[in-house]
ZAVEXBA-599371 format. One record per residue (C-alpha): x, y, z. Coordinates in steps of 0.5 Angstrom, whole numbers, plus 500, padded with zeros to 3 digits. Example, Ala and Ser with C-alpha at 12.3 -4.5 7.8 and 13.67 -1.06 7.14 Angstrom:
# residues 2
525491516;527498514;
This chain:
# residues 151
721295549;721295543;729297543;731293549;729287545;732289539;739290544;737283546;736280540;742282536;747280541;743273541;744273534;751274533;753269539;748265534;752266528;759265532;758258534;762252531;762245531;763242538;760247542;756245548;748246546;746247553;751251555;749256550;742256552;744258559;748264556;742266553;737265558;741269563;742274559;735275557;734275566;739281565;736285560;729284562;730285570;730292571;724293566;717293570;713293564;715285563;716279568;722277566;720270566;715271562;720272557;724267560;718263558;718264551;726262550;725256554;719254549;722256543;728252546;724246547;721245541;726248533;732251537;735245541;734240535;738245531;743246535;745238537;744238529;749244529;754241534;755235531;755237523;756244523;752249519;751245513;743245511;743239506;736238503;733230502;726228498;721225502;719219500;713215502;710208501;703209500;697203501;699200494;706199496;709205491;713210493;712216493;716223493;713227497;717234496;724235501;726237507;731240511;733239518;736246519;732250514;725249513;721249507;718255508;723259509;725257503;718258499;717265503;725267501;724265493;718264492;714269494;711272488;708265486;706263493;702269493;699267487;697261489;694264495;689268491;687262486;686257493;681264494;678265487;676258487;675257495;669263493;667259488;665253491;661258495;657261490;656254488;653250495;649257496;645256489;644248490;642250497;637256494;635252488;634245490;628245493;622241490;620247486;627249485;630250478;636245479;631239482;628241475;634240471;636234474;630230472;
């Protein structure tokens, strides 16, 4: 099953890498889906329509939008700042975004080490908060230390 999928994926990655401005996204998804159905039609371990449905779900969510962006502008990944207005009417910078390259992909590729350090710090913080909550619950009764201490 892994080899069947890897072969199909390799063909489709090549197809995706060669698309150019002005291509027809509906024709592209038709060709990809037909190739997927043909690939899995003689495979009794997997219902080809289940695989097809996964592809169509992916097409509906991120892939279709990306294809229409590429057909209009080509393979340009232009980042932009996300500026929102808060309740006080002040503009606040919420970071950056890019239509073709998700921020998470950039973070995972270029800042993986820093991301893991932040995740560890957050996990450590959550553990300390849980310990503090446990101590407060344990020692805040009528005879508890925290009640006496607060007086």
